[in-house]
N, C-alpha and C positions, 0 to 999 in steps of 0.2 A: 433543420439539421439536428438530429437527435443521436445520441451515442448508442452503438449497437449493443443489445443485451447479451454479450458474450464475453467470456474470459478464457483463460488457458484450459480450464476444464469445462466440460458441458454443463455441469451443475451450477457454474458460478455466473451470476448476471449482476451488472452494475447499473444502478438507477440514480442518477444525479438530476433531479428535477430543476435545480436552479443553475446548472452548468451548461453552456453551449459546448457540444462535443462533436466529434468527427463522424462522418457518414460511414455506412457499412460498406460502400463500394470502394475498391482500391483507389488510393490516390496517385496522381501522377506527380513523381518526384523530379524536380529539376536538378541537374548535377551540380555539386558543390563547386563554387567558384572561389578563387582567392579573394579574401577581403582586405579592405584598406585599413591599416593600423598605423596611426602617427605618420600618415603620408607615405608609407611604403607598404608593398603587398606582403601579406602573411603567407608562409609557405605551407602548403597542404600536398601531401603525396600519397599515393595509393599503392598498397602492396597486395599482389594477388596470390592466393594460395590454392590448393586443390579444392577446398571446400568453401572459401569465401573470399570476398574482396574487402580488405581492412584499410581504412583511411587513416593515415597517420597525421597528427597535427604538430605544428611547430610549437616552440616554447611559448610564444607570445599568444597562442591560442588555447593554452591550458587553463582550465578553471581551478584554482587552488583554494577555493573558500572552504573546503572541507579540512584542510590541513590542521588549523588550530583546533578544531572541534574534535578531530580524531585523537590528537595528542591529549587534550584534557580529559576526554572521556576514557580513554585507555587508562589513564593514571587514576581517575575516580573509580572506576570498576575494581581495580586492584585494591584500592584503599577502602572502599565501602562494602564489598562483597567477601565475606570471610574466607571462602574456598576458591576465589578466583586469583590466579597469578598470570604471569606473562605466558606460560605455556597454555593455560586454559584458553586464553583469547587468540594466541597466535596459531593454535592448532585446530581452531574452529573452522570447519568447512561445511558446505551445504550438504554434501553426501554423509558427513558425520552427524549433522543435526537430523537428517531424515532418518538415519539409523537410531539415533537416540529416541525418536518418536515411535519408530517401529518397536523398539524394545519396551518402551512405556505401554504401548498398547498390549503387549503379550504379558506384561507384568499385571497390569490393573484390569484388563479385559473390560473396558467400558461398554455399557449397554449402547446399542445404536440409538443416537438421538439424544443421549444424556448430555449433561453440561460438559463432563470431561471429554466425551467423544467430539463434541463440537470445538472445545478449545484445541484439542490435538489437530483436528482437521483444518481449523482456521489458521493455526500456527504453521503447519505444513505449506499451505497455500501461500501465506504471507511470506514465508522464507523463500520459496521458489521465485516469487515475483521480484523480491529484493535482490536475489542472486542473479536473475536474468537481467534486471535494470543495470546492475553494476557491471556486468560483462559488456553491455552495449555502450555505456557511457565511459568506461575505462580509458579509452584512447585519449579523451580530452579532459577526464576528471581523474588524475592519477592516484587520488587517495580513496577512490570508491571501493577498492578491495579490502582495505583496512576498515572502512566504515561498515562494510557488509559483515566482516568478522564480528565487529562489535554489536551490531544489530542481532546477529544470530546468537551471540553470547548472552546478551540481555534476555532474549526470548527464552534461551535454555534455563537461565537462573530463575526466571519466573515459572517455567514448567517444573522445575526441581522442587518448587514449593508443594506440588503433589495435588492429587485429585481432592484432597480435603479442603482445598482452597479454590475448587472450581467455580464456585458462585462468584467469588471476587474476580477471578481471572477470565470469566466468561465475557464480562463487559470489556475487559482490556483487549482480548484477542478478537472480540467482535469488531472493536474499532480498527484494529490491526488488519483484519479481513478486508475491511472496506478501503483502507489505504492501499492494500495490495491490489484491489480491483482498479484503482487509479493507475498503478504501475503496469498492471496488465494491459491497459489501454495504450499507455506508451510504448510497451513492447510490440504491440500489434501495428504501430506506426514508427518503428524504431529508426528508419531512414530519415525522418524528419527532425530527429533530436539533435542533429549536429549541423543543419544547413546554414544557420546564421549565428552570429556571435551573441545575439541577444537570447536566442533559444538555448545555447550552450551554457550561458551564464545562468539562466532561470533553471535549467536541469540540475546544475550544481547546487544551487540555492535550495531547490525542492529536496535534494538528497540530504543537504545539511539540517534542513527543518525536520526531516524525517528521523535522522540519527538523534537529534536533541530531543525529540518527542519520545523515542523509545528509551533513550537514556533516562529521562526524567521519570517516565512510568516505571521502568524497571527499578530505579533506586527508590522511589517513594513506596511502591508496593512491597518490595523486599524488606525495607525498614519497618513498615507497619505490620506486616504478617509475621516476620520473625520476632518482632518485639512484643506480640501478644499471643498468649497460649490458648485462650479460650474465647476472647472477645472477637466477634465477627468484624471484619475489616469493611467499612462502608465508606466510599469516597464519591464525591460529586465529580464525576470524571470530566465533564464539560467545564465545571467551574475551575478545577485544578489545571487541566491541560488544554483548555480552549484555546489559549493564545498560541501554543505550538501547532495545534491542528489548523487554526486559522492561517498561520504562516505557510503550511504546506500546501493548503488549498489555494492560497492566494498565488503561489508560484506555479501551481498545476494549472489553474485558469489562465495565467499569462502565457504559459507554454503553449496551451491549446489555441489561444487567441493568435499567438505569433505564427503557429503551424498554418492556420487558416489564412492569415495574411500573406504568408509565403506561397501557399498553394494557389490562392486566388489573386496573385499580384497582378496579373494581366487580365483586362476585360471585366473588372468588377469594381465598381466605384463605391459601394456602400461599405462602411467601416464595420468590422466584426463586432466591435463593442456596441454599435448601434443596434445590430441584429440581436446580439445578446440581450439587450435591454428590451427590445421589442418582443422577443420570444419569452423572456422571463416572466415569472409569476409576480403579478402586481399587488395581490392581496398579502399583506404582511402575515396575517394569521395563518394562511395557507402555507406560506413560506416556512413558517415555524413548525408546522405539522410534517411537512415534507422535508425538513432539513436533513442533510445527509450526516447525521450524527446518531449515535447509539444512546439510548436513555441510560441513566446512571444504574438503574436496577432492571432485572429481567421483567418483561411484560407478563410472563406466565409462569406457573410452577413446572418443575421438572417433570417430564412424561405426560403432562396434560394434553388432552385431545388425542392420545394415542389409540384409544378405543375407536375413534372415528376414521382412522387411516384406512383400514380395510373396506369399510363401506364406501368411501370416497373413491378408493382405487377401483373397486368393482364397477361403481357407476361410470368412472372415466372410460373404462375399457368396454362398456356396454354400449348398445345403440339407443338407450333411453335418453330422452331429452329433458326430463324433469326429475330431480331428486327432492323428495319431500321429507323434512325433518319435523317431528312432532314431539311435544313434551307436555307434561303436566303443568297447568298454570302456577 
């Protein structure tokens, strides 16, 4: 069972070699049933509109883990970011964020494939996935809307550091892009995100881990970059933020496992964890090489290999079977 190599846009593909993921075929979702909480039934109601059916959750089904993180992060941003105030955060929306990226493209006119072009593209994709995820989980994670505002605000603060810091921001938004791919997977299976109490709890915890990661990245990069006028900012991203990333992926894997457990509840005796272990890579070195993390530094210089793009494109469009590349020894 491997995760489908698709995302919201056709150009995006997620490869998670060490994670058990959902199949490409549509899943059969069983209807949500009332759960027992403290010996009594929780109340779940369904509201129908012209465009969608919206499930409403009772107070004892709400996941409130985000609340304290939202409050502390909101205060931290106002205190640490010089130009950020209440209005800056509260007025942040997905449409406003996308318009900011559009204006930045018109202002800087980044070359296609350049670092700044990739940063803007990855930021846009990540923001869309966070916004979509928030809308799906908001019925049972009531603080998700404010969490999204904070995540988008942090991303904008980073982008406001400008194309002059594109090399440092490339790693950051490359990681955010991969996190967005995980969210896009959840969005493709959004009806399963609320079917059990365990999944709802992990969904809230994953959002909380994501907010804390973006908060810490935004704060540290902003302080480092604005505090140095000429020295290049170099951070061991995995070393500094590895704990937060591990927390997100741990919750993500738990959600995926629980989705499978729920979907295969009847007529399937093998545990999902057993299947994951059996299908997973056994070689530790290979696991490290294929780890779903971005290296701290870019693997190649900007614009490298562009000379070869036209040759490769012409070959892929031709009927030729072999492309020969020669060079002096």
